[in-house]
C-alpha positions in Angstrom: 18.8 103.6 132.6 16.2 105.7 130.9 18.5 106.3 127.9 19.1 102.6 127.6 15.5 101.9 127.6 14.8 104.8 124.8 17.7 103.2 122.8 16.0 99.8 123.0 12.5 101.3 122.1 14.4 103.0 119.0 15.8 99.8 117.9 12.6 98.0 118.1 10.8 100.5 116.2 13.5 100.8 113.6 13.0 97.0 113.1 9.4 97.4 112.9 9.6 100.0 110.3 12.0 98.0 108.4 9.7 95.1 108.2 6.6 96.9 107.2 8.8 98.7 104.6 9.9 95.3 103.1 6.4 93.9 103.2 4.7 96.9 101.8 7.3 97.6 99.1 7.0 93.6 98.0 3.1 94.1 98.1 3.3 97.4 96.1 5.5 95.7 93.6 3.1 92.7 93.3 0.2 95.0 92.5 2.2 97.0 89.8 4.1 93.9 88.1 2.8 90.9 86.6 3.2 87.8 89.1 3.8 84.3 88.1 2.8 82.0 91.0 3.9 78.4 91.5 1.6 76.7 93.7 0.1 73.1 94.0 -3.5 72.8 94.2 -6.0 70.8 96.3 -5.9 67.8 93.8 -1.9 67.5 93.6 -0.8 68.8 97.0 1.5 66.4 98.5 3.9 66.0 101.6 6.1 63.1 102.0 8.4 62.2 104.9 11.6 60.4 105.1 13.9 59.8 107.8 15.6 57.7 110.5 17.8 58.3 113.6 20.4 60.5 111.5 18.0 62.8 109.8 14.4 63.6 109.0 13.4 65.2 105.6 10.0 66.7 104.7 9.4 67.0 101.0 6.7 69.2 99.1 6.8 69.2 95.2 6.0 72.5 93.6 4.2 71.9 90.3 6.4 73.2 87.1 9.1 74.8 89.6 10.6 72.1 91.8 10.5 71.0 95.4 10.7 72.5 98.9 12.0 70.3 101.7 12.5 70.9 105.4 15.7 68.8 106.8 16.5 68.3 110.4 19.6 66.5 110.9 21.0 65.1 114.2 22.6 67.8 116.3 22.0 70.4 113.6 19.4 73.3 113.6 16.5 73.1 111.0 16.7 74.2 107.5 14.5 74.6 104.3 15.9 74.4 101.0 14.0 75.3 97.8 15.2 73.2 94.8 14.3 74.8 91.5 14.2 72.6 88.1 14.4 75.6 86.1 15.6 79.2 86.1 12.4 80.9 86.7 13.5 82.7 89.6 16.1 85.2 88.5 19.2 86.9 90.3 18.4 89.7 93.0 16.8 89.3 96.5 14.4 86.7 97.4 11.7 87.4 100.2 10.6 84.5 102.6 7.3 85.7 103.4 4.3 84.2 105.5 1.2 84.7 103.7 -2.7 84.0 104.3 -4.3 81.9 101.6 -7.0 83.4 99.7 -10.0 82.0 101.9 -8.3 83.5 105.2 -8.7 87.4 104.3 -7.7 90.2 106.6 -4.5 88.7 107.5 -1.4 90.7 106.4 1.8 89.0 105.0 4.8 88.9 107.3 8.4 89.2 105.8 10.5 86.4 107.6 13.7 87.1 105.7 15.4 88.9 102.8 18.7 87.4 101.2 20.3 88.0 97.8 20.0 85.2 95.3 22.4 84.6 92.3 19.8 83.0 90.2 20.9 80.3 87.6 18.7 77.7 88.9 20.4 77.6 92.2 18.8 76.5 95.4 17.4 78.8 98.0 18.3 77.9 101.7 17.3 79.2 104.9 17.8 77.9 108.2 17.5 78.0 112.1 14.7 80.3 113.0 13.5 81.3 109.6 12.8 77.6 108.6 11.1 77.1 111.9 8.8 79.9 111.3 8.0 78.6 107.9 6.9 75.4 109.4 4.9 77.1 112.1 3.0 79.1 109.6 2.2 76.0 107.6 0.8 74.5 110.8 -1.4 77.6 111.4 -2.7 77.4 107.9 -0.4 80.0 106.3 1.4 79.8 103.0 5.3 80.5 103.2 6.3 82.0 100.0 9.6 82.6 98.3 9.2 85.4 96.1 11.6 87.3 93.7 12.0 88.6 90.1 11.6 86.5 87.0 14.8 85.4 85.1 13.2 86.5 81.7 11.6 89.7 82.8 12.9 91.9 85.6 9.6 93.5 85.5 7.9 90.2 86.3 7.6 88.8 90.1 7.8 85.1 90.8 6.3 83.4 93.8 6.8 80.0 95.0 4.3 79.0 97.6 4.1 76.1 99.8 0.7 74.7 100.2 -0.8 73.6 103.7 -3.1 71.3 102.0 -2.3 67.8 103.2 0.3 69.3 105.4 -0.6 68.3 109.0 -0.4 64.4 108.7 3.0 64.5 107.2 4.1 67.1 109.7 2.9 65.1 112.8 5.2 62.1 111.5 8.1 64.7 111.0 7.8 65.8 114.7 8.0 62.1 115.6 10.9 61.4 113.4 12.6 64.3 115.0 11.8 63.4 118.3 14.0 60.2 117.7 17.1 61.6 116.3 20.3 61.1 117.9 21.6 64.1 119.9 24.7 64.2 117.6 26.2 63.7 114.1 29.1 61.8 113.0 31.0 65.5 112.4 30.1 66.3 115.8 31.2 63.4 117.3 34.3 61.9 115.2 36.9 63.9 117.2 36.9 64.5 120.8 39.8 65.8 123.3 39.3 65.0 126.9 41.4 67.5 128.8 43.0 66.7 132.0 44.6 68.7 134.9 48.2 68.5 135.8 49.2 64.8 136.9 45.4 64.1 136.8 43.7 61.0 135.0 40.3 61.0 136.6 37.2 61.5 134.3 35.1 64.8 135.0 31.5 64.8 134.4 32.2 66.8 131.5 34.5 64.2 129.9 31.8 61.6 130.8 29.1 63.2 129.3 30.9 63.5 125.8 31.7 59.7 126.1 28.2 58.9 126.8 27.5 60.6 123.4 30.2 58.8 121.7 28.7 55.4 123.1 25.3 56.3 122.1 26.4 57.3 118.5 28.8 54.3 117.9 25.7 51.8 119.5 23.5 53.5 116.3 26.0 53.6 113.4 27.0 50.0 112.3 29.6 51.7 109.9 32.0 52.9 112.7 34.8 50.4 112.5 37.4 51.5 115.0 37.7 54.0 117.8 41.2 55.2 118.4 42.0 56.5 122.0 45.4 57.9 122.4 46.5 59.2 125.6 48.9 62.1 125.9 50.6 64.4 128.6 52.6 67.8 128.8 56.3 68.0 129.2 56.3 68.3 132.9 57.8 65.4 134.6 60.0 62.6 133.2 59.6 60.6 130.0 58.8 57.6 131.7 56.5 59.1 134.0 54.6 60.7 131.4 54.5 57.5 129.4 52.6 55.9 132.3 50.3 58.9 133.2 49.2 58.6 129.4 48.5 55.0 129.7 46.4 55.5 132.7 44.3 58.6 131.0 43.7 56.2 128.2 42.8 53.3 130.0 40.3 55.3 132.3 38.7 56.4 128.6 38.7 53.1 127.4 37.3 51.4 130.7 34.4 54.1 130.7 33.4 53.2 127.2 33.6 49.6 127.5 31.3 50.1 130.8 28.8 51.9 128.4 28.8 48.9 126.0 31.1 49.9 123.3 32.4 46.8 121.6 35.8 45.9 122.8 37.0 44.9 119.3 36.2 48.5 117.9 38.7 49.8 120.5 42.3 50.6 119.7 43.8 52.2 122.7 47.4 53.8 122.8 49.6 55.9 124.8 52.3 58.2 124.1 53.4 60.4 126.8 54.7 63.9 126.0 55.7 62.8 122.2 52.9 64.3 120.1 52.2 68.0 121.5 49.6 69.9 119.8 50.5 73.3 121.4 53.5 74.9 122.9 54.6 73.3 126.2 56.3 76.4 127.4 52.8 78.4 127.9 50.3 77.1 130.6 47.4 76.9 128.0 49.5 74.9 125.7 50.3 72.5 128.7 46.7 72.3 129.2 45.8 71.3 125.6 48.5 68.6 125.6 47.4 67.0 128.9 44.5 65.1 126.8 43.1 61.9 125.4 41.8 62.0 121.9 39.0 59.7 120.6 38.8 59.4 117.0 35.9 57.4 115.2 36.8 55.9 111.8 34.2 54.5 109.5 34.4 51.4 107.3 36.3 51.5 104.1 38.8 54.3 105.2 42.6 53.5 105.7 43.2 53.1 109.2 45.9 55.5 110.8 49.3 54.5 111.4 49.3 52.6 115.0 52.6 54.5 115.9 51.6 58.2 115.3 48.1 59.3 116.1 46.0 61.9 113.9 45.6 65.3 115.9 
């Protein structure tokens, strides 16, 4: 137990030393090398919001460089993308730093992330916790900075700062937008396999929760044209019994979605017995995967799948 505690303390100390080394190295480099800083000023600092129930976007133009944007899509982690309009930022490493503005002296910069960057005017993208920390920094009056070396001169640093001026009103709207996002997006909900026990056809709580999400999404997205529901079984039993069982399973799923308000004209319900296995029926885990109902959402403009053979 004591050795485990010592190991954890050693790991924490190592992480702290690494963070301090990166931050101090960058500060030393900034002091010993020329720095070109891109940042909006009081008179031109802007934050703009756009969004709906599928995605929210908070955009900040950086004069003479490009723009940074925070994006939260339904069902996805937060991400930040820096879009350069030039090749000022050269290849090498980029540092994501939380930095105090000049009117808040005494606060040391904090390195949030370090990543490789190929240059060529490509975007810089960070996601999850780092993007959230950048937002938190702005909310606290700090400036997130993307820093690296210049394209033209490897002995010159480039800093791209996000200004917190005029940030809070837009951020409040951004949070309200995020609160209205759907719990899932199309890619997450467009294909579902509901699994059943041997000879079973009752919907489990897990299946119902998934069908609830499908119903919520279909109601919100008018581009959903069809919902294909295909019942299947494993190879155990007669073909006739399996066909009836797959029909019962598909009907149970269909009835639940109809109960949740899905328009009946959108639903195409089919049953196939044991005809289309997705796994080896000789193995128990394979048979488990074959005892299923698949639910597939199709958007307008796409060629509908053949009614005789379902997409797996």
